[in-house]
C-alpha positions in Angstrom: 117.7 115.8 97.5 114.7 118.1 99.0 114.8 120.8 96.2 114.4 118.1 93.7 111.0 116.4 95.7 109.5 119.8 96.3 110.3 120.5 92.3 108.8 117.2 91.3 105.8 117.2 93.6 104.8 121.1 92.8 104.8 119.8 88.6 103.1 117.0 89.8 100.4 119.0 91.2 99.8 121.2 88.4 100.2 118.6 85.7 98.2 115.9 87.5 99.5 112.4 87.9 98.3 110.9 84.7 100.1 114.1 82.7 103.2 113.2 84.9 103.3 109.4 84.1 102.7 109.9 80.5 99.1 109.0 80.4 98.2 112.1 78.4 100.2 110.8 75.4 99.0 107.3 75.6 95.4 108.4 75.9 94.9 112.3 75.1 91.2 112.4 74.7 90.9 111.1 78.6 93.4 114.0 80.0 92.9 117.5 80.1 94.8 119.1 77.1 96.0 122.8 78.4 99.5 124.0 78.3 100.9 124.8 82.0 103.1 127.6 82.1 102.8 128.9 85.7 104.8 127.7 88.9 108.2 126.3 88.0 107.1 125.8 84.1 107.3 130.1 84.2 110.8 129.3 85.1 111.9 126.1 82.9 110.1 124.1 80.6 110.8 121.0 82.1 111.0 121.1 85.7 110.1 117.3 86.1 113.4 116.1 84.3 115.4 118.6 86.5 114.1 117.5 89.7 115.0 114.1 89.1 118.6 114.8 88.3 118.3 117.0 91.4 117.4 114.2 93.7 120.1 111.9 92.2 122.9 114.5 92.7 121.3 115.2 96.4 121.7 111.0 96.6 124.8 111.2 95.6 125.9 113.9 97.8 124.5 112.2 101.0 126.0 109.2 100.0 129.0 109.6 98.0 128.0 106.3 95.9 130.0 107.0 92.9 127.2 105.0 90.9 124.7 107.3 92.1 126.8 110.3 90.4 126.9 108.4 87.3 123.0 107.6 87.5 122.8 111.3 88.3 124.9 112.1 84.8 123.2 109.5 82.8 119.7 110.7 83.7 120.8 114.7 82.7 122.4 113.5 79.4 119.5 110.9 78.5 116.8 113.8 79.5 118.3 116.7 78.1 119.6 115.3 74.6 117.4 112.2 74.0 113.5 112.6 76.1 112.9 116.4 75.9 113.7 116.5 72.4 110.9 113.5 71.9 108.7 115.6 74.0 109.6 119.0 72.7 108.1 117.7 69.1 104.5 115.9 70.6 104.1 119.1 72.8 104.3 121.5 69.6 102.4 119.3 67.3 99.5 119.3 70.1 99.8 122.8 71.5 101.0 124.6 68.0 101.8 128.0 68.2 101.3 128.4 72.2 103.9 126.1 72.6 106.5 127.6 70.1 106.1 130.8 71.6 106.3 129.8 75.3 109.7 127.9 74.1 111.1 130.9 72.7 110.6 132.7 76.4 111.2 129.8 78.4 114.3 128.2 79.1 114.5 124.3 78.5 115.9 122.7 81.5 118.3 125.2 83.5 117.2 128.5 84.7 118.4 131.8 83.5 120.0 133.1 86.4 121.0 136.5 85.4 118.9 137.8 82.0 120.2 140.3 79.7 117.9 142.9 79.1 118.6 145.1 75.6 118.0 149.1 76.2 
């Protein structure tokens, strides 16, 4: 759980609280518009959603409540298959080729543990 809290806090500092809560989508002209690719964003494209899942899984292991485990699974499935695709479409329209290149080089949700390099 602590890893999730640290990751969420780190992404919040990089994005700013308005972007973290989705304000940039509601009022795009009122929020700084730049693609963040440093820190946890250099390892995965959506660290905020990974942080949510880590926190729910941590709470599940701490409490053992089945409902919390189910919530962790629901959060992962909803984020990965519903929210992230919608957000990526919006980010692609906002940042264009920069986001397309970023998308090709950084994994979506799960970090690459071992990277195969061609020689």
